[in-house]
C-alpha positions in Angstrom: 8.5 1.7 -12.9 6.2 0.5 -15.6 3.4 2.5 -17.0 -0.2 1.5 -17.8 -0.7 0.8 -21.6 -3.6 2.5 -23.0 -2.4 2.3 -26.5 -1.0 6.0 -26.1 0.7 8.0 -23.1 -1.6 9.1 -20.7 -2.1 12.8 -21.0 -1.9 14.9 -17.7 -5.0 16.4 -16.3 -3.3 18.7 -13.8 0.0 20.8 -14.4 2.7 20.3 -11.9 2.0 21.7 -8.8 3.5 22.0 -5.0 2.3 19.1 -3.0 2.2 20.5 0.5 -1.2 22.2 0.3 -2.6 18.8 -0.8 -1.6 17.2 2.5 -4.1 18.4 4.6 -7.0 17.2 2.2 -5.4 13.7 1.9 -5.2 13.5 5.5 -8.5 14.5 6.3 -10.0 12.0 3.4 -7.9 9.2 5.1 -8.7 9.8 8.5 -12.4 10.0 7.6 -12.6 6.7 5.6 -10.9 5.1 8.2 -13.1 6.4 11.1 -16.1 5.5 9.3 -15.1 2.0 8.0 -12.9 0.6 11.2 -13.9 -3.1 10.1 -12.0 -2.6 6.6 -8.8 -3.2 8.8 -9.8 -6.7 9.4 -9.5 -7.6 5.8 -6.3 -6.3 5.4 -4.4 -9.0 7.7 -0.8 -8.6 7.9 -1.0 -5.5 5.7 -2.1 -3.0 8.2 0.2 -0.4 8.7 2.1 -1.5 5.1 3.1 1.2 2.5 1.3 1.3 -0.7 1.9 3.7 -3.6 -1.0 4.5 -5.7 0.3 6.2 -8.9 -2.4 8.0 -11.2 0.0 8.3 -14.1 -1.7 11.3 -15.3 -1.6 13.4 -12.4 1.7 15.2 -11.5 2.3 13.0 -8.2 1.9 9.7 -6.7 -0.1 8.7 -3.3 1.5 6.9 -0.4 -1.2 5.2 1.6 -0.4 3.4 4.7 -3.8 1.7 5.9 -3.6 2.1 9.9 -6.3 1.9 12.4 -4.8 4.5 14.6 -2.6 6.5 12.1 -4.0 6.4 8.5 -2.0 8.2 6.3 -2.5 9.3 2.7 -0.3 11.9 1.0 0.9 13.3 -2.3 4.6 12.4 -2.9 7.0 12.9 -5.8 7.7 10.1 -8.0 11.3 10.8 -8.0 11.4 10.3 -4.4 8.9 7.5 -3.7 9.0 5.9 0.0 9.6 2.2 0.6 6.6 0.2 -0.2 5.0 -3.3 -0.6 3.4 -2.7 -3.8 3.1 0.0 -6.5 -0.3 0.4 -8.2 -0.5 2.7 -11.3 -3.0 3.5 -13.8 -5.0 6.3 -14.9 -6.6 8.6 -12.4 -10.2 8.0 -13.7 -9.7 4.4 -13.9 -8.1 4.3 -10.1 -11.2 6.2 -8.9 -13.6 3.9 -10.2 -11.8 0.7 -9.2 -11.8 2.0 -5.9 -15.9 2.1 -6.0 -15.7 -1.5 -8.0 -17.1 0.3 -11.0 -14.5 -1.2 -13.2 -13.0 -4.7 -13.1 -9.7 -4.7 -11.7 -8.7 -8.0 -13.5 -9.7 -6.7 -16.9 -7.7 -3.5 -16.2 -4.7 -5.4 -15.2 -4.9 -7.9 -18.3 -5.4 -5.2 -20.6 -2.3 -3.2 -19.2 -4.3 -0.5 -18.0 -3.6 -1.2 -14.2 0.1 -2.1 -13.3 1.0 -3.7 -10.1 4.3 -4.2 -9.3 5.6 -5.8 -5.6 3.6 -7.8 -3.1 0.1 -9.0 -5.0 -1.0 -10.4 -1.9 -0.8 -7.1 -0.1 -2.7 -5.5 -2.9 -5.5 -8.3 -2.8 -5.9 -7.7 0.8 -6.4 -4.0 -0.2 -8.8 -4.5 -2.7 -10.7 -6.8 -0.3 -10.5 -4.1 2.4 -11.9 -1.5 -0.1 -14.7 -4.2 -0.8 -16.2 -3.8 2.7 -16.7 -0.3 2.5 -20.5 0.2 1.9 -21.4 2.6 -1.0 -19.0 4.6 -3.0 -15.9 5.9 -1.7 -15.7 8.7 -4.2 -19.1 9.9 -3.2 -18.2 9.8 0.5 -15.2 12.0 -0.3 -17.0 14.1 -2.6 -19.5 15.0 -0.1 -16.9 15.8 2.7 -16.6 18.9 0.3 -19.8 20.0 -0.2 -21.4 21.1 -3.6 -18.1 21.9 -5.1 -16.6 18.1 -4.3 -19.9 16.8 -5.7 -19.5 18.7 -8.9 -16.1 17.9 -9.2 -16.8 14.1 -9.3 -19.7 14.6 -11.6 -17.2 16.2 -13.9 -14.5 13.9 -13.5 -16.9 10.9 -14.2 -18.4 12.6 -17.0 -14.7 13.1 -18.3 -14.2 9.2 -17.9 -17.3 8.2 -19.9 -16.3 10.5 -22.7 -12.7 9.1 -22.7 -14.0 5.6 -22.8 -16.2 6.5 -25.8 -13.4 7.9 -27.4 -11.3 4.6 -26.8 -14.0 2.5 -27.9 -14.5 4.4 -31.3 -10.6 4.4 -31.9 
C-alpha cells in the first residue's frame, strides 16, 4: 500500500482506539446520506454495491464503504485486515474531508501525491461523480446530525486544515 507523500509523514490526529464504538456512528452517517440522496446511486453505475477503502492515513483506522441503495455500509476497519475492495483511496483526513465536498481539486491532490488511488480508477471516478450529485456539503450535513458539538468539531477541523496548509505553504 502506498501512502500519500506530503513531504513528511502524516502525524496521527487520534491515538489508537477500539473500533467497535465507531460503527454505529458510521452506520448512521451512511444511512442518512443514502436516504437523503437516492439519485447519487445512478452515477455509480456498475459500482453500486462495490467495496471501497477510504484510508485517512493520519487516523488509526481505515473506512470500508459499500455504496448500496438498500444496505449502505460505512465502517471503521483495521489496516491490517482490509476487506476485499475494488479501490483503495488514501490521503490525509482533512484532505479527504474537503475532497468529499469538492473544496479541494482531486486531480491536483493526486498529481501532488497527497492522494493515492490504487485499484479500479473507473470505480473511483464513479464514486466521485456520485458525491458530486449531493447538493451542499456532506461534511456540514454529517456535522448537523450531531448538533452543536458536531458543528463545532467540523469548524475546528476546518480551522486546523487551514493552519496546516498555511504552514506547508511557508515551508
